[in-house]
C-alpha positions in Angstrom: 113.6 100.0 66.9 112.5 100.1 70.6 114.3 98.0 73.2 111.6 97.1 75.4 113.6 95.4 78.2 115.9 98.8 78.7 113.2 101.3 77.8 115.6 102.7 75.3 114.3 103.8 71.7 116.4 104.0 68.6 117.3 107.2 67.3 115.0 108.8 64.7 113.3 111.8 66.8 114.2 115.1 65.2 113.0 117.9 67.4 116.0 120.1 68.0 117.0 118.1 71.2 119.9 115.6 71.1 119.3 112.1 72.1 121.5 112.2 75.2 119.3 115.5 76.3 116.2 113.6 75.6 117.0 110.7 77.9 118.4 112.9 80.5 115.3 115.2 80.5 113.1 111.5 80.5 115.2 110.4 83.5 114.3 113.4 85.4 110.7 113.3 84.1 110.4 109.9 85.2 111.2 111.2 88.9 108.4 113.4 88.5 105.9 110.9 87.3 106.7 108.8 90.4 106.4 111.7 92.6 103.2 112.6 91.1 101.7 109.0 91.2 102.5 108.5 95.0 101.2 111.9 95.8 97.9 110.9 93.9 97.8 107.6 95.3 98.4 109.3 98.8 95.7 112.1 98.3 93.2 109.7 97.2 93.7 107.1 99.9 93.3 110.3 102.3 90.3 111.4 100.4 88.5 107.8 101.3 89.6 108.0 104.9 89.7 111.4 106.4 87.6 111.6 109.5 86.9 114.4 112.0 85.5 117.8 112.3 87.0 119.0 109.1 85.6 115.8 107.2 83.6 117.5 104.6 86.2 120.3 103.4 89.0 118.0 103.3 87.2 115.3 101.6 86.2 117.8 98.7 89.7 119.6 98.6 91.5 115.9 98.4 89.1 114.8 95.8 89.9 118.1 93.7 93.8 117.5 94.0 93.7 113.9 93.2 91.6 114.4 90.2 93.9 117.1 89.0 96.9 114.9 89.7 95.2 112.2 87.6 95.4 114.5 84.4 98.9 115.7 85.3 100.1 112.2 85.6 99.1 111.4 81.9 100.5 114.7 80.6 103.9 113.9 82.2 103.8 110.3 80.8 103.0 111.7 77.5 105.8 114.1 77.7 108.3 111.2 78.2 106.9 109.2 75.5 107.0 112.5 73.1 110.8 112.5 74.0 111.0 109.0 72.8 111.4 106.9 76.1 108.9 104.5 77.4 107.4 105.8 80.7 107.4 103.7 83.9 103.9 102.4 84.9 104.3 100.2 88.3 104.3 101.1 92.0 107.6 98.9 92.1 109.2 101.3 89.4 107.8 104.5 90.9 108.6 103.4 94.7 112.5 103.1 93.5 112.6 106.5 92.3 110.2 108.5 94.2 111.0 111.2 96.8 107.3 110.4 98.2 107.0 107.2 100.3 103.9 105.2 100.0 101.4 105.3 103.0 101.0 102.2 105.0 98.6 103.7 107.7 95.8 105.8 108.0 97.0 109.0 109.6 94.8 111.5 111.5 93.1 114.5 109.7 95.9 117.0 110.6 98.8 114.2 110.0 97.2 114.0 106.2 97.2 117.7 105.7 100.9 117.7 107.0 101.9 114.9 104.9 100.3 116.3 101.6 101.8 119.7 102.2 105.4 118.0 102.2 104.4 115.7 99.1 103.3 119.0 97.2 106.3 120.8 98.1 108.4 117.3 97.3 106.9 117.4 93.7 107.6 121.5 93.5 111.2 120.6 94.3 111.3 117.6 91.9 110.1 119.9 89.0 112.1 122.9 89.9 115.4 120.6 89.2 114.0 119.6 85.9 113.6 123.4 84.8 117.3 123.7 84.9 118.1 120.7 83.1 115.5 121.3 80.3 116.7 124.9 79.9 120.1 123.7 79.5 118.9 121.2 76.8 116.6 123.9 75.2 113.6 122.1 75.9 111.0 124.7 76.5 108.1 122.4 76.3 109.4 120.5 79.3 110.0 124.0 81.0 106.7 125.2 80.5 105.2 121.9 81.8 107.5 122.1 84.8 106.5 125.8 85.5 102.8 124.7 85.5 103.3 121.9 87.8 105.0 124.2 90.4 102.1 126.5 90.2 99.7 123.8 91.0 101.6 122.1 93.9 102.6 125.5 95.3 99.0 126.4 95.5 97.8 123.0 96.7 100.4 123.2 99.6 99.2 126.7 100.5 95.6 125.6 100.6 96.7 122.6 102.6 98.5 125.0 105.0 95.4 127.0 105.7 93.8 123.9 107.6 96.8 123.9 109.8 96.5 125.7 113.1 99.5 127.3 114.6 99.6 127.4 118.6 100.7 130.9 119.9 
């Protein structure tokens, strides 16, 4: 029977991963979910509020990225549920465990780009750490999901960096 207060579930899942390992993987997936959600929120905020001579390009790019994050958030949360735990689902919970901080101001377009590069890199770093744990737990499904997330966020960071002009 689930303990809805602690978020823990009783034993009974038999997928070849111990309860202890499933819980450990879920604890780290919660961090990825939090990072992904706060990056989603920041990206959508920037989509709404970007200004300047790069408006059209950034507006479209930010929309593509936050829409992809919408799908990813659902997939990550469903993986947590498939492993038998409850997924966090509030900004309060996410803010406590995310390496990405909520945006409280409206930065310039250049600052938005830099912030999103750092946010995408943070998600890659979180996913990379989960791969090691998932491999140790023989959780190939989570490992595969982390590889996919890393590919997406590395590409997103690269695309965002293409807007940054470097002074010689």
